[in-house]
BAFI-3210 file (N, C-alpha, C; in Angstrom, 3 decimals, decimal comma, padded with zeros to 6 digits):
// residues 268
n [1|2|3|4|5|6|7|8|9|10|11|12|13|14|15|16|17|18|19|20|21|22|23|24|25|26|27|28|29|30|31|32|33|34|35|36|37|38|39|40|41|42|43|44|45|46|47|48|49|50|51|52|53|54|55|56|57|58|59|60|61|62|63|64|65|66|67|68|69|70|71|72|73|74|75|76|77|78|79|80|81|82|83|84|85|86|87|88|89|90|91|92|93|94|95|96|97|98|99|100|101|102|103|104|105|106|107|108|109|110|111|112|113|114|115|116|117|118|119|120|121|122|123|124|125|126|127|128|129|130|131|132|133|134|135|136|137|138|139|140|141|142|143|144|145|146|147|148|149|150|151|152|153|154|155|156|157|158|159|160|161|162|163|164|165|166|167|168|169|170|171|172|173|174|175|176|177|178|179|180|181|182|183|184|185|186|187|188|189|190|191|192|193|194|195|196|197|198|199|200|201|202|203|204|205|206|207|208|209|210|211|212|213|214|215|216|217|218|219|220|221|222|223|224|225|226|227|228|229|230|231|232|233|234|235|236|237|238|239|240|241|242|243|244|245|246|247|248|249|250|251|252|253|254|255|256|257|258|259|260|261|262|263|264|265|266|267|268]
n.u [006,939|008,767|011,095|010,828|008,297|006,740|007,083|005,898|003,258|002,496|002,662|000,708|-001,604|-001,734|-002,078|-004,613|-006,159|-005,962|-007,279|-009,845|-010,661|-010,535|-012,628|-014,849|-017,592|-017,341|-016,524|-017,682|-016,797|-018,544|-020,544|-021,445|-019,433|-017,800|-019,261|-018,913|-019,646|-018,985|-018,725|-018,024|-016,762|-013,868|-012,049|-012,138|-011,434|-012,536|-014,291|-012,933|-011,973|-011,518|-009,470|-007,335|-006,820|-005,046|-002,502|-001,109|-000,206|001,881|003,554|004,141|005,310|007,445|008,947|009,724|011,428|013,454|014,467|015,473|017,422|019,197|019,978|021,483|023,560|024,741|025,345|024,218|023,662|021,817|019,102|018,746|019,988|020,892|021,770|020,376|017,783|016,653|015,621|012,863|011,650|012,347|010,838|008,305|007,947|008,413|006,343|004,272|004,329|003,520|000,959|-000,380|-000,292|-001,520|-004,048|-004,993|-005,153|-007,145|-009,376|-009,978|-011,457|-013,415|-013,369|-013,347|-011,029|-009,199|-009,049|-007,492|-004,801|-004,648|-005,072|-002,918|-000,662|-001,369|-001,531|001,116|002,353|001,249|002,345|005,112|005,395|004,756|006,919|008,981|008,435|008,824|011,550|012,530|011,578|011,849|014,096|016,625|017,329|015,152|013,164|014,075|014,129|011,439|010,381|010,234|008,538|006,218|005,602|005,078|002,852|001,034|000,738|-000,204|-002,695|-004,239|-004,065|-005,254|-007,862|-008,598|-008,514|-010,470|-012,740|-012,928|-013,605|-016,112|-016,528|-016,044|-013,829|-012,966|-011,687|-008,964|-007,647|-008,878|-007,882|-005,124|-005,263|-006,306|-005,363|-002,502|-002,337|-003,307|-001,391|000,957|000,470|000,419|003,059|004,366|003,517|004,514|007,256|010,416|011,118|013,284|013,826|013,127|009,966|008,095|005,364|004,209|003,225|000,681|-000,656|-000,444|-002,124|-004,494|-005,002|-005,350|-007,611|-009,501|-009,469|-010,628|-013,191|-014,168|-014,236|-016,261|-018,368|-018,814|-020,899|-022,599|-021,013|-020,561|-023,092|-023,358|-023,566|-022,362|-019,648|-017,197|-016,303|-016,548|-014,714|-012,726|-011,651|-010,775|-008,482|-006,774|-006,411|-005,254|-002,873|-001,747|-001,240|000,859|002,787|003,130|004,447|006,921|007,615|007,852|010,087|012,041|012,312|013,041|015,282|017,899|017,377|019,449|021,364|019,943|019,787|022,486|023,044|021,395|022,657|025,008|023,929|023,128]
n.v [028,916|027,706|024,941|023,750|024,673|023,374|020,704|020,915|021,572|019,265|017,423|018,446|018,191|015,434|014,794|015,971|014,321|011,908|012,562|013,114|010,625|009,150|010,284|009,278|006,925|003,402|001,165|-001,658|-004,687|-005,367|-008,148|-009,095|-008,507|-010,610|-012,084|-012,545|-011,675|-013,488|-016,704|-019,004|-022,305|-023,953|-026,588|-027,773|-025,719|-023,331|-020,211|-019,449|-017,474|-015,218|-016,195|-017,025|-014,611|-013,289|-013,853|-011,876|-010,078|-011,499|-011,753|-009,032|-008,094|-009,915|-009,294|-006,756|-007,330|-008,757|-006,747|-004,937|-006,548|-006,817|-004,173|-003,921|-005,681|-004,594|-002,110|000,278|003,776|005,619|005,105|004,881|007,291|007,428|004,578|003,645|004,303|002,185|000,347|000,738|000,088|-002,571|-003,754|-003,003|-004,399|-007,052|-007,476|-007,104|-009,433|-011,136|-010,195|-011,421|-014,173|-014,040|-013,100|-015,152|-017,204|-016,090|-015,900|-018,519|-019,503|-017,326|-015,316|-013,462|-014,120|-015,084|-012,882|-011,130|-011,848|-011,200|-008,408|-007,592|-007,779|-005,871|-003,372|-003,048|-002,747|-000,272|001,389|001,073|002,182|004,825|005,423|005,205|007,366|009,458|009,135|009,823|012,435|014,010|013,172|010,612|009,626|010,360|008,784|006,150|006,211|006,470|004,143|001,627|002,336|002,996|000,566|-001,003|000,372|-000,025|-002,882|-003,171|-001,919|-003,744|-006,041|-005,100|-004,628|-007,298|-008,573|-007,099|-007,843|-010,524|-010,278|-009,326|-006,613|-005,203|-003,018|-000,872|001,543|002,424|000,813|001,749|004,385|003,874|002,627|004,436|007,092|007,283|007,632|010,232|011,575|011,001|012,384|014,946|015,258|015,119|017,502|019,446|019,092|019,045|017,554|014,805|012,937|012,143|011,323|011,712|012,243|009,806|008,622|009,509|008,059|005,568|005,934|006,379|003,866|002,437|003,685|002,937|000,231|000,218|001,218|-000,832|-002,868|-001,975|-002,108|-004,775|-006,782|-005,547|-005,359|-008,075|-008,858|-008,104|-010,031|-012,051|-012,802|-011,915|-010,704|-007,637|-007,698|-009,446|-007,983|-005,843|-006,908|-007,084|-004,406|-003,358|-004,830|-003,890|-001,277|-001,701|-002,719|-000,415|001,250|-000,045|000,318|003,090|003,451|002,071|003,625|006,170|008,989|010,608|014,012|015,918|014,435|014,069|016,670|017,306|015,385|016,344|018,736|017,792|016,714|018,808]
n.w [003,158|005,859|006,342|008,888|009,577|007,706|008,467|011,000|010,323|008,966|011,060|012,844|011,325|011,148|013,854|014,236|012,557|013,961|016,383|015,435|014,455|016,803|018,173|016,962|017,045|017,915|015,212|014,044|012,257|009,329|009,054|006,594|004,886|004,223|002,445|-000,581|-004,031|-006,107|-005,639|-006,835|-007,213|-008,598|-010,036|-007,527|-005,873|-003,683|-004,183|-006,561|-008,546|-006,951|-005,465|-007,263|-008,486|-006,955|-007,703|-009,298|-007,288|-006,060|-008,258|-008,977|-006,584|-006,393|-008,697|-007,976|-005,798|-007,087|-008,711|-006,769|-005,636|-007,785|-007,960|-005,601|-006,122|-008,430|-007,519|-008,356|-008,716|-009,666|-009,238|-006,476|-004,610|-002,006|-000,404|001,770|001,343|000,120|001,942|002,945|000,534|000,101|002,150|001,256|-001,242|-000,448|001,409|-000,354|-001,846|000,203|000,572|-001,508|-000,771|001,753|001,092|-000,515|001,419|003,032|001,245|000,665|002,796|003,858|006,700|009,829|011,348|009,446|007,842|009,249|008,628|005,977|006,069|007,653|005,994|004,052|005,461|006,244|003,790|002,999|004,977|004,612|002,090|002,686|004,410|002,554|000,829|002,615|003,078|000,567|000,068|002,393|004,177|004,016|006,474|008,096|006,884|007,382|010,164|010,719|009,712|011,219|013,524|012,029|010,821|013,073|014,063|011,962|011,990|014,586|014,461|013,019|014,614|016,938|015,962|015,284|017,812|019,123|017,712|018,421|021,083|020,877|020,572|018,222|016,499|014,091|013,831|014,252|012,384|010,052|009,994|009,626|007,232|005,321|005,824|005,285|002,469|002,082|003,564|002,173|-000,211|000,827|001,815|-000,632|-001,787|-000,082|000,200|-001,527|-004,791|-005,320|-007,192|-010,661|-012,299|-010,322|-010,554|-011,060|-008,805|-008,512|-010,440|-009,291|-007,032|-008,400|-009,564|-007,203|-006,192|-008,129|-007,586|-005,051|-005,644|-007,300|-005,426|-003,717|-005,473|-005,861|-006,099|-007,978|-010,302|-010,789|-011,440|-014,064|-016,345|-014,934|-015,109|-014,068|-010,812|-008,887|-006,782|-007,593|-009,766|-008,321|-007,021|-009,213|-010,039|-007,717|-007,586|-009,893|-009,140|-007,337|-009,121|-010,608|-008,871|-008,828|-011,536|-011,558|-009,898|-011,370|-013,701|-012,963|-012,293|-010,482|-009,897|-010,146|-011,536|-013,909|-014,845|-015,335|-017,279|-019,274|-019,923|-021,158|-023,388|-024,917]
ca.u [006,870|010,035|011,152|010,261|006,847|006,114|007,043|004,914|001,941|002,223|002,436|-000,573|-002,693|-001,819|-002,717|-006,047|-006,781|-006,036|-008,300|-011,161|-010,983|-010,761|-013,934|-015,921|-018,022|-016,743|-016,999|-017,459|-016,738|-019,836|-020,458|-021,697|-018,218|-017,222|-020,143|-018,583|-020,611|-018,553|-018,254|-017,991|-015,563|-013,326|-010,986|-012,256|-010,942|-013,660|-014,063|-011,755|-011,417|-010,999|-008,234|-006,249|-006,524|-003,972|-001,203|-000,380|000,502|003,121|004,386|004,640|006,252|008,633|009,728|010,325|012,535|014,534|015,058|016,261|018,600|020,110|020,550|022,518|024,700|025,409|025,678|023,799|023,366|020,813|017,781|018,797|021,201|021,320|021,417|019,451|016,420|016,142|015,017|011,404|011,225|012,453|009,656|007,127|007,801|008,303|004,982|003,362|004,271|002,740|-000,453|-000,953|-000,518|-002,490|-005,373|-005,383|-005,551|-008,446|-010,483|-010,348|-012,534|-013,456|-013,900|-012,529|-009,715|-008,301|-008,917|-006,374|-003,563|-004,737|-004,932|-001,585|000,240|-001,779|-001,170|002,575|002,664|000,938|003,255|006,433|005,370|004,841|008,315|009,787|008,219|009,476|012,992|012,870|011,208|012,323|015,483|016,759|017,355|013,769|012,426|014,488|013,712|009,982|009,939|009,850|007,305|005,070|005,263|004,455|001,528|000,179|000,422|-001,010|-004,090|-004,939|-004,146|-006,294|-009,176|-008,866|-008,832|-011,754|-013,811|-013,007|-014,245|-017,457|-016,600|-015,245|-013,510|-012,136|-011,287|-007,511|-007,306|-009,324|-006,924|-003,887|-005,542|-006,623|-004,645|-001,190|-002,444|-003,387|-000,113|001,906|000,196|000,828|004,519|004,772|003,224|005,251|008,702|010,891|011,451|014,681|013,909|012,122|008,831|007,313|003,941|003,705|002,540|-000,746|-001,173|-000,582|-003,329|-005,639|-005,265|-005,886|-008,980|-010,275|-009,610|-011,611|-014,506|-014,581|-014,580|-017,576|-019,361|-018,562|-022,107|-023,136|-020,168|-020,786|-024,422|-023,274|-023,201|-021,805|-018,374|-016,160|-016,854|-015,787|-013,606|-011,644|-011,038|-010,054|-007,160|-005,955|-006,045|-004,356|-001,571|-001,205|-000,686|002,174|003,670|003,436|005,514|008,160|007,879|008,310|011,450|012,936|012,472|013,396|016,672|018,096|017,177|020,739|021,956|019,204|020,157|023,834|022,973|020,806|023,678|025,931|023,232|022,876]
ca.v [028,193|027,125|023,495|023,413|024,937|022,299|019,555|021,178|021,495|017,849|016,812|018,916|017,584|014,028|014,810|016,259|013,110|010,935|013,017|012,985|009,194|008,740|010,798|008,531|005,700|002,145|000,696|-003,097|-005,265|-005,808|-009,632|-009,339|-008,230|-011,888|-012,740|-011,969|-012,008|-014,640|-017,791|-020,220|-023,118|-024,531|-027,522|-027,990|-024,519|-022,414|-018,798|-019,635|-016,277|-014,349|-016,820|-016,989|-013,231|-012,780|-014,160|-010,660|-009,505|-012,215|-011,449|-007,657|-008,018|-010,678|-008,499|-005,685|-007,890|-009,060|-005,465|-004,419|-007,400|-006,430|-002,868|-004,135|-006,359|-003,675|-000,907|001,411|004,929|006,534|004,803|005,240|008,074|006,956|003,149|003,395|004,510|000,904|-000,513|000,724|-000,572|-004,003|-004,115|-002,801|-005,480|-008,329|-007,590|-007,239|-010,869|-011,743|-009,851|-012,486|-015,408|-013,746|-012,985|-016,513|-017,871|-015,525|-016,155|-019,941|-019,612|-015,960|-014,965|-012,406|-014,629|-015,147|-011,537|-010,507|-012,084|-010,411|-006,967|-007,327|-007,498|-004,628|-002,190|-002,891|-002,192|001,154|002,084|001,079|003,180|006,117|005,614|005,412|008,757|010,317|009,045|010,503|013,834|014,731|012,737|009,169|009,356|010,418|007,630|004,962|006,361|006,300|002,862|000,623|002,765|002,906|-000,851|-001,428|000,978|-000,730|-004,222|-003,035|-001,579|-004,968|-006,921|-004,520|-004,907|-008,714|-008,884|-006,463|-008,672|-011,746|-009,913|-008,866|-005,140|-004,891|-001,595|-000,669|002,951|002,550|000,226|002,687|005,481|003,379|002,197|005,541|008,327|007,346|008,160|011,699|012,054|010,929|013,528|016,163|015,298|015,429|018,894|020,339|018,864|019,057|016,353|014,366|012,101|012,307|010,401|011,906|012,229|008,450|008,237|009,792|006,922|004,516|006,210|006,203|002,431|001,980|004,228|002,055|-001,021|000,430|001,347|-002,166|-003,653|-001,506|-002,502|-006,214|-007,490|-004,905|-005,745|-009,487|-009,007|-007,801|-011,221|-013,038|-013,267|-011,605|-009,844|-006,428|-007,967|-010,011|-006,866|-005,067|-007,497|-006,762|-002,994|-003,158|-005,363|-002,939|-000,143|-002,119|-002,761|000,974|001,728|-000,616|001,022|004,436|003,372|001,652|004,622|007,486|009,373|011,734|015,245|016,528|013,622|014,320|017,992|017,211|014,631|017,234|019,693|017,137|016,371|020,025]
ca.w [004,405|006,205|006,474|010,203|009,553|006,919|009,333|012,063|009,703|008,720|012,373|013,392|010,531|011,576|015,184|014,047|012,027|015,052|017,308|014,788|014,417|018,190|018,613|016,313|017,742|017,431|013,910|013,929|010,911|008,794|008,756|005,181|004,108|003,779|001,475|-001,899|-005,040|-006,875|-004,755|-007,655|-007,112|-009,834|-009,635|-006,063|-005,168|-003,456|-004,501|-007,415|-009,154|-005,881|-004,987|-008,239|-008,891|-006,090|-008,317|-009,682|-006,157|-005,895|-009,402|-008,880|-005,467|-006,736|-009,655|-007,204|-005,006|-008,037|-009,116|-005,669|-005,514|-008,833|-007,560|-004,590|-006,753|-009,375|-006,785|-009,170|-007,890|-010,244|-008,696|-005,036|-004,320|-000,701|-000,359|002,889|000,823|-000,382|002,967|002,869|-000,720|000,372|002,955|000,425|-002,208|000,249|001,934|-001,523|-002,092|001,268|000,355|-002,359|000,029|002,840|000,497|-000,885|002,670|003,462|000,318|000,670|003,778|004,363|008,018|010,494|011,763|008,287|007,320|009,979|007,918|004,741|006,370|008,174|004,878|003,397|006,239|006,217|002,482|003,026|005,858|004,007|001,002|003,339|004,847|001,351|000,370|003,599|002,824|-000,682|000,043|003,575|004,292|004,174|007,909|008,595|006,358|008,099|011,558|010,836|009,155|012,225|014,200|011,130|010,652|014,322|014,114|010,991|012,480|015,817|014,110|012,598|015,766|017,813|015,370|015,406|019,209|019,460|017,142|019,241|022,343|020,587|020,563|017,024|016,336|012,923|013,700|014,077|011,091|009,018|009,954|009,050|005,850|004,395|006,019|004,626|001,113|002,214|004,093|001,068|-001,097|001,541|001,792|-001,989|-002,062|000,793|000,201|-002,911|-005,518|-005,421|-008,386|-011,709|-012,258|-009,106|-010,841|-011,196|-007,590|-008,707|-011,172|-008,257|-006,266|-009,302|-009,639|-005,925|-006,112|-008,952|-006,849|-003,961|-006,268|-007,730|-004,198|-003,255|-006,470|-006,130|-006,579|-009,181|-011,429|-011,057|-012,046|-015,492|-017,062|-013,982|-015,652|-013,062|-009,770|-008,566|-005,879|-008,408|-010,491|-007,287|-006,860|-010,377|-009,991|-006,584|-008,000|-010,909|-008,364|-006,818|-010,265|-011,041|-007,977|-009,361|-012,806|-011,213|-009,368|-012,451|-014,744|-012,434|-012,152|-009,621|-010,647|-010,455|-012,599|-015,137|-015,314|-015,878|-018,508|-020,276|-020,365|-022,068|-024,623|-025,675]
c.u [008,206|009,940|010,502|008,745|006,094|006,034|005,974|003,505|001,545|001,909|001,089|-001,746|-002,868|-002,463|-004,208|-006,773|-006,960|-007,149|-009,706|-011,587|-011,287|-012,126|-015,101|-016,343|-017,356|-017,369|-016,705|-017,377|-018,118|-019,708|-020,673|-020,469|-017,652|-018,047|-019,941|-019,515|-020,249|-017,956|-018,139|-016,659|-015,130|-012,130|-010,928|-011,676|-012,134|-013,282|-012,905|-011,151|-010,865|-009,685|-007,094|-005,903|-005,516|-002,583|-000,454|000,324|001,874|004,083|004,995|005,637|007,560|009,533|010,427|011,533|013,719|015,235|015,959|017,525|019,642|020,759|021,664|023,756|025,486|025,856|025,352|023,354|022,256|019,453|017,691|020,097|021,798|020,854|020,418|018,005|015,809|015,321|013,493|010,894|011,313|011,216|008,412|006,930|007,701|006,907|003,935|003,205|003,375|001,269|-001,093|-001,233|-001,549|-003,890|-005,883|-005,904|-006,914|-009,573|-010,855|-011,485|-012,695|-014,094|-012,960|-011,151|-008,750|-008,075|-007,772|-005,069|-003,521|-004,446|-003,564|-000,628|-000,083|-001,322|000,352|003,045|002,410|001,971|004,687|006,504|005,456|006,290|009,248|009,665|008,894|010,984|013,369|012,629|011,755|013,800|015,521|016,743|015,948|012,951|012,798|014,062|012,234|009,518|009,429|008,590|006,053|004,622|004,565|003,042|000,565|-000,227|-000,464|-002,465|-004,879|-005,106|-005,225|-007,677|-009,542|-009,238|-010,168|-012,932|-014,009|-013,734|-015,661|-017,632|-015,782|-015,064|-012,494|-011,526|-009,778|-007,087|-007,713|-008,376|-005,639|-004,057|-005,651|-005,761|-003,271|-001,258|-002,509|-002,046|000,965|001,716|000,633|002,335|005,023|004,560|004,143|006,769|009,177|011,168|012,935|014,890|012,884|010,992|007,961|005,798|003,355|002,946|001,045|-001,415|-001,398|-001,863|-004,582|-006,017|-005,869|-007,321|-009,927|-010,504|-010,638|-013,023|-015,024|-014,974|-015,949|-018,688|-019,246|-019,773|-022,648|-022,314|-020,415|-022,140|-024,404|-022,728|-022,602|-020,506|-017,269|-016,769|-015,968|-014,575|-012,423|-010,885|-010,262|-008,638|-006,242|-005,512|-005,058|-002,957|-000,921|-000,635|000,686|003,190|004,057|004,465|006,865|008,566|008,423|009,749|012,432|013,284|012,994|014,910|016,748|018,059|018,489|021,421|021,280|019,602|021,533|023,827|022,374|021,783|024,608|025,269|022,987|024,048]
c.v [027,498|025,598|023,058|023,616|023,862|021,013|019,731|021,042|020,073|017,119|017,180|018,303|016,117|013,907|015,048|015,048|012,063|011,301|012,835|011,519|008,673|009,180|010,065|007,354|004,481|001,736|-000,792|-003,542|-005,751|-007,298|-009,934|-009,081|-009,519|-012,593|-012,115|-012,486|-013,286|-015,674|-019,099|-020,988|-023,589|-025,376|-027,728|-026,836|-023,575|-020,983|-018,647|-018,331|-015,290|-014,891|-016,598|-015,553|-012,580|-013,043|-012,890|-009,955|-010,166|-011,863|-010,020|-007,507|-008,750|-009,930|-007,350|-006,156|-008,209|-007,783|-004,890|-005,244|-007,062|-005,076|-003,031|-004,755|-005,404|-002,396|000,359|002,551|005,826|006,343|005,192|005,987|007,677|005,494|002,821|003,578|003,199|000,162|-000,449|000,015|-002,091|-004,508|-004,070|-004,002|-006,847|-008,515|-007,644|-008,698|-011,547|-011,360|-010,967|-013,737|-015,208|-013,690|-014,322|-017,280|-017,389|-015,992|-017,630|-020,201|-018,263|-015,867|-013,950|-012,906|-014,667|-013,758|-010,787|-010,656|-011,328|-008,945|-006,651|-006,982|-006,162|-003,388|-001,970|-002,372|-000,701|001,928|002,133|002,049|004,594|006,416|005,878|006,846|009,736|010,324|009,823|012,002|014,633|014,404|011,221|008,801|009,366|009,206|006,360|005,028|006,100|004,908|001,882|001,081|002,676|001,453|-001,393|-000,902|000,260|-002,102|-004,158|-002,733|-002,809|-005,910|-006,405|-004,803|-006,391|-009,089|-008,292|-007,266|-009,939|-011,469|-009,368|-007,378|-004,630|-003,401|-001,433|000,731|003,080|001,949|001,151|003,873|005,056|003,027|003,373|006,787|008,389|007,917|009,688|012,262|012,023|012,100|014,837|016,334|015,637|016,886|019,837|020,228|018,605|017,645|016,071|013,604|012,543|011,275|010,585|011,842|010,832|007,994|008,504|008,683|005,750|004,700|006,041|004,718|001,938|002,490|003,370|000,724|-000,898|000,524|-000,038|-003,038|-003,270|-001,957|-003,985|-006,886|-006,877|-005,302|-007,205|-009,718|-008,711|-009,003|-012,316|-013,648|-013,082|-010,645|-008,623|-006,718|-008,598|-008,897|-005,985|-005,602|-007,096|-005,322|-002,722|-003,680|-004,469|-001,706|-000,466|-002,178|-001,351|001,635|001,231|000,078|002,392|004,420|003,007|002,772|005,968|007,716|010,494|013,004|015,903|015,761|013,890|015,679|017,970|016,480|015,491|018,245|019,063|016,843|017,601|020,319]
c.w [004,691|006,352|007,803|010,221|008,750|007,727|010,425|011,517|009,489|010,036|012,971|012,639|010,919|012,954|015,093|013,524|013,109|016,020|016,735|014,810|015,820|018,693|017,981|017,189|017,149|016,088|013,825|012,475|010,495|008,445|007,295|004,309|003,502|002,727|000,096|-002,967|-005,774|-005,932|-005,509|-007,464|-008,506|-009,455|-008,124|-005,248|-004,941|-003,790|-005,499|-007,930|-008,109|-005,311|-005,999|-008,679|-007,973|-006,657|-008,744|-008,515|-005,973|-007,045|-009,280|-007,732|-005,749|-007,707|-008,938|-006,402|-005,904|-008,466|-008,007|-005,475|-006,565|-008,558|-006,566|-005,185|-007,650|-008,729|-007,594|-008,288|-008,399|-009,601|-007,220|-004,789|-002,984|-000,591|000,732|002,452|000,312|000,650|002,982|001,623|-000,580|001,128|002,074|-000,504|-001,548|000,778|000,826|-001,892|-001,052|001,178|-000,462|-001,564|001,118|002,277|000,000|000,332|003,127|002,572|000,210|001,631|004,458|005,737|008,680|010,857|010,603|007,695|008,001|009,179|006,604|005,035|006,961|007,055|004,216|004,150|006,225|004,864|002,462|003,831|005,281|002,829|001,568|003,812|003,676|000,851|001,308|003,377|001,597|-000,590|001,229|003,823|004,460|005,637|008,498|008,126|007,118|009,563|011,741|010,416|010,212|013,024|013,310|010,942|011,894|014,441|013,170|011,478|013,707|015,511|013,731|013,788|016,745|017,259|015,566|016,816|019,623|018,919|017,969|020,561|022,133|020,615|019,370|016,805|015,192|012,809|013,453|012,730|009,948|008,869|009,261|007,580|004,891|004,595|005,370|003,197|001,142|002,652|003,031|000,116|-000,461|001,535|000,390|-002,343|-001,286|000,684|-001,234|-003,467|-005,420|-006,717|-009,416|-011,458|-011,005|-009,350|-010,954|-009,945|-007,709|-009,529|-010,210|-007,471|-007,130|-009,420|-008,325|-005,731|-006,966|-008,260|-005,759|-004,503|-006,691|-006,535|-003,710|-004,204|-006,853|-006,745|-007,854|-010,432|-011,794|-011,744|-013,564|-016,254|-016,231|-014,563|-014,617|-012,058|-009,565|-007,686|-006,622|-009,172|-009,525|-007,107|-007,997|-010,384|-008,858|-006,922|-009,020|-010,216|-007,837|-008,004|-010,701|-010,128|-008,468|-010,647|-012,532|-010,769|-010,495|-013,418|-014,241|-012,427|-011,120|-010,416|-011,042|-011,584|-013,918|-015,718|-015,963|-017,207|-019,619|-020,788|-021,386|-023,410|-025,486|-026,645]
res [m|s|y|r|m|r|l|l|f|t|g|l|l|t|l|a|a|v|l|i|v|a|a|l|p|r|i|p|q|d|p|d|y|h|h|f|a|d|q|r|p|f|f|h|v|p|n|f|l|n|v|v|s|n|a|p|f|v|l|a|g|g|l|g|l|i|f|l|l|r|q|r|v|s|n|a|g|a|v|f|v|n|r|r|e|q|w|p|c|w|v|f|f|f|r|s|v|l|i|g|f|g|s|v|y|y|h|l|t|p|d|n|d|r|l|v|w|d|r|l|a|m|t|i|v|f|m|s|l|l|a|s|i|i|a|e|r|i|s|a|r|a|g|l|f|s|l|l|p|l|l|i|l|g|a|s|s|v|i|y|w|g|l|s|e|q|r|g|i|g|d|l|r|l|y|g|l|v|h|f|y|p|a|l|l|i|l|l|v|m|l|l|f|p|l|k|y|t|r|g|g|d|i|f|v|v|f|a|f|y|a|l|a|t|i|c|e|l|l|d|k|q|i|f|s|l|g|q|i|v|s|g|h|t|i|k|h|l|f|a|a|l|a|i|y|w|v|l|r|m|i|c|k|r|h|h|l|l|s|s|t|i|r|g|w|y|q|k]
***
């Protein structure tokens, strides 16, 4: 399949996903979503474990920002062959930090208005990761060109949902598309376009951690019922933060494939 055909196939699949979601009926936010299993306070902090379990987001994102700053200072070329590839990563790790603060703000008093701030950070993380993969697999120019539109789309999906809830016609369809489709699109781009760096398989570990996070979120009450020690939602935060850390680990350990090949020749 030619390069243009792969791009066309990716575009058509995206268009099909948009049309399918648009054809669905409105999906309002379930009011019970905010009723988490573990609402125990501690030190006068409501929903204590769901609040403090956001610290790993701040830690993982902060470590990512420190790593990127060191890359800029040292001007290292093995991690980013094209320096422009760093920009989606800067957004990714910065917004990962904000996920922690947004989620803390939400879990102190869970409701739709506060959930907007939590979801804003999450969607921008997803979109920046997608832009980063596009920059690595297709071209740095394509990744940078797509970054701002993707960020606007992600933020717009959350703002639209929040406004629709305020008007009593809650609609999660666009947010659902922005939340879940990037994962499929990333996998598709990885299958259709060639590797530039080693450690490409680590992205599957990232998705595995996020899948575990989603499962734990869905089983919030069932997990909490097993001794009432920790809830599924608290564990979800830990798995999701681990996914962000694994992205950082992947970037730290990878090398440009050409550089790896040359290094292997010298070692023989």
